[in-house]
N, C-alpha and C positions, 0 to 999 in steps of 0.2 A: 753471486756476488755481494757482499758486505757492499752499504750504502754509506752514507755519508754519517747517518746515523750511528751506525755502529763502529764506525773509523773514530768518533768525537765523544764517543762511550767511553772506549778505552783509553782514548787519549787521560780521559779524567778521571779513569779510576787507576790509573798506573801513576799520575803524576800525584794522587792521595799515596798510594803506598809508595815510591819510593823516590820521588823530586827530593834530593837533597842529600840521599842517601851516597857512601860509596856502593859498587855493585859487583859483582861478581859479574865476568860475559864469557860463555866460551859456546863453544859451536862442536858439539858431541859426531856429526856426520862430515865435519870438516869445509862443509860447505860455504860456510863465511869465514874466508881465513884473515881475514882483519880480527877478531874476537881479541886476541892479546893485546890489541891497541887500544881497547875500552874498558880490557878486563882491570879492578880496584879503582877506577877514578870514579869522582863521584856525577850521579846523574844530576844536572842542572836546570833541568825543561823539559816537556812530553810535548809534542806540534801535534796539529790535526789541520790539514787540509785535503778538502774532498777528501778521495778515497786514500791518501795521504797518510801516513804515521812517519814522527821525527823524533828520534831520543837525542837529546845532546846531553853531549859529556865533555864537554869542551870544544875552543876554536876547531873548528874541520875535522870535526870529532862529531859526527851524526850517524845515527845508525837508522839507516832509512828503511821503511817496510811499505811494500803496497802489497797485500793479500791477495789480491787475483779473486780467480774465481774458489778456490780450494784453502785459502787460506785462512787461521785459525789462531788466537790463542789459549792457553790452555792454563790456569791459574790455579794455587795450592797453598797449602801452609807446609813447614817441615816436620819430617826431613824430605827431603829431595827425593820424589819417587824413581825408581828403575828408568832406567834410558829406555825406550819405546819408537818405534818406527823410524820415520825420518826426519830426525828431529834438526830444527836449522839453527836456534839459538836456543841457550837456556840462560836467564838472570836470577839471581838473588844479593839480597845485602850482604859487606865482609861482616860476616859474623854473626850470621840469624842462624838459631840455634830451634832445637826439636820445641814443639809445645805442648805441655801437658795435656791441653784441652784439645786440641786435633782431630778432629770427625775423622778425617779423611785425608790420606795422602793428595790425593787427587781430586781438584774439582772439575771436570770439562765439561763446557759448557753442551750442552745439545747443540746440532745444525740449526740457522738462524730462523726457518721457517715451522721449527716445532719447539723451540726455546722460547718459554713464556717468561724468563727471569726469575722466576716467583724462589729462587731460591740461589743467590748465589752468594759467594763470601764475604763480607764487608769489605770496599778495598783495604782499610785501616787494616787488616785483618791477614791480607794478601803478603806470603814470605816470597813467590817464584813466580817466574813467567816463562812458559817453554813457549817457541812459534813453530808451526807446520805448514806445508801445503803455502807456504805464501811465494808469491809470483817473484817477487825481489827484496832482500835483504845483502842492504850491504853499505857500506862505509862512504859517504860522502862529507863534499867541505859546503863551507857557509856558502858558499858561490854556485855549487848546485842544488844546496835547497833553493835557492832568491832568482834564480831560472827554474826553476818548477815554478815557483807562487807567480811570478811575470805571464809563463802559458796559458795557465791553469784559467779557468774562469771565477767567477762569484761564488763564493760559498754561502750559501741561506744560515750557514750555522754560526760561522765567524763574523758577523754583524757588517760584510760586505756591501757597497753601491751597488744595489745592480744594471745600475745603468750601462756600462761598458756592455751588459751582454742583452738589454733591449737593443742597443744602439744595431747590435749583430742581427739581430733576430731581422728587426726593421726592414733591414735590407738583401736578407737570404731566401733564397727560390727553391732552399732546403724544408722537406717538410717538418712542422712542428714535432713531430712526435721525433725524429733525426737527432734534429740539436739540443733538446733535451737530455740527451745523451752523448753530447759533447761535450767532454769534459771541461775544453778549452770556453765555453761558451756560455757552461753550468760546473761548478764541479760540484759534488757529492751528490749527485741524482743519479737513481739508478735506473734497473727494467719495472721494479717495485714500482718509485714513487713515480717514473715517468707516466707508465699505465690509470695510475689513479688520479696525481695530479690531471691529467686532460679529461679525466671523467667527469671528477669534479666540478672543473671548468667546462664542461660539458662542449668543449673543444674537440674537431677531428683531427687525430694525427696523422693525417695527408694532407691537409692544408697547408698551402708554401710559409712560413716565418713571417715573410714580409705583410701577408694578407692579415695576419693576426692585430687585434685592436690594441691598441697600447693599455689600455685601462685592463683588458684581458690577462695580457702579461704581469700586469699589475697585481692582480687578485689571487694566480698562480705562485706568485711571490713571493706574497704574504698570505696566502693557504700553507706553503710549504714550512714554513718555521714552525711554528706548532706542531706541524706533524713530522718532522722531523726531532724537533724536541722529543716529543711524546716516545719516540722510536728509541732515543735513547737512554729512557729510564728503565724499562725490560726486556729491549731486544723487539719487542713485540710490535711490527706493524700495521698498523690498526686507523685505515682510511674513510671507513664506514659511519653512516651517523646511524644512530638510536633509533628514529623515524623509518629510516629504511631497511633496516634488520629484521628478519621473518619474527624474532624475537626483540622485542622492544624494549624490555629492560633488561639488567644484571652482566655480567661480562660478553663481552662478544664470542659468540665461537667459534672454531677455527677457518672455519667456512661460511665465515659471516663477517674476518675480517676487511676482503677487499671488495670492493664492485668489481671489477673487470680482469684483474693478474690472476693467470692460470684457471678463469673462472669459463672459459671457452667453451662452448655446448650446452650449459646450464644459462637458468633465465635471469635478465637482468633483475635484480633489487628496485628499481622503480619505473621499467616498464613491463618487463617483462617476455621481452626480445630475448630472442638466442644469444650470448655472447660471443665473440671472435676473434680468431685469430690469425696472427701472415709474420712469414717473416720477414723482416726490414732489416737490411743493413748489419745483416748478422746475429741479429736479437728479436726474439719471440713480441710482438706486440697485439694489445688484447683491447679491445674495445669494444663500445656497444654501438651496432648501426644504427637506432634510433635517436638514442641520449642524444650521440656524438654525429647525426643524422648528414650528414656532406659526407662522412666517411667512402659511403655506399659508390657516391662517383670516382672512386679509386681502384674499388677492388678486383 
């Protein structure tokens, strides 16, 4: 599932490419029935909060997108490609024409875990967008967006005050590894960043939120911001420090990008102990039983 870095990255790219332009909006498979309400209107703003995107076409005309586990945007240059697959929404500027120097009709990104973002189309050269696989694609009012903002926790990429999250965690008996995934506590943190932030803090995912020292929560919040921002640049989430990788110099290899996420059964880069995994609250949790020592008490 795309995490906050990916959502904010899309918002920045689509802002550069399309804000201020009148857009054609169509739904080839008919599942977004309100496409005609937005078609021909100016895109005023693209908003990102946690794992939600909002494309503002005027008062009470917000295209809300939640990518869910399988959603993704395709970007490309004119001419428009042939319609393929379960195409939910397609958008392009009114009057857009084919580029003489367009190298590809489609520039679909690879999947998040494998795409290093090394060859994207510059945002100012994007001519069209296609959306597939999203868990939600619907027309929202301003009030619906405000309701969403009211229920979401602080977003590290929005410059939010983390105090409400800290106060909630300080009272919670729920394990910290579960709390970090609850979007009403912190928005934008997903399974990768959850596992990696806990490891970098040397914190057990199984301890109750109320037992976590405030200075540890503050350090994790501070740590999350540059990690998420780095993931916005090229989509590649890298959380390991050079000194801890088998290859100390150069670009980290794919298998060196994470400390524990999807590294179950492999030796921890820091202590050599086998990384463990466990299904918790419907998602797979990864941790090192030595570096995050008290996790063994709950296994």
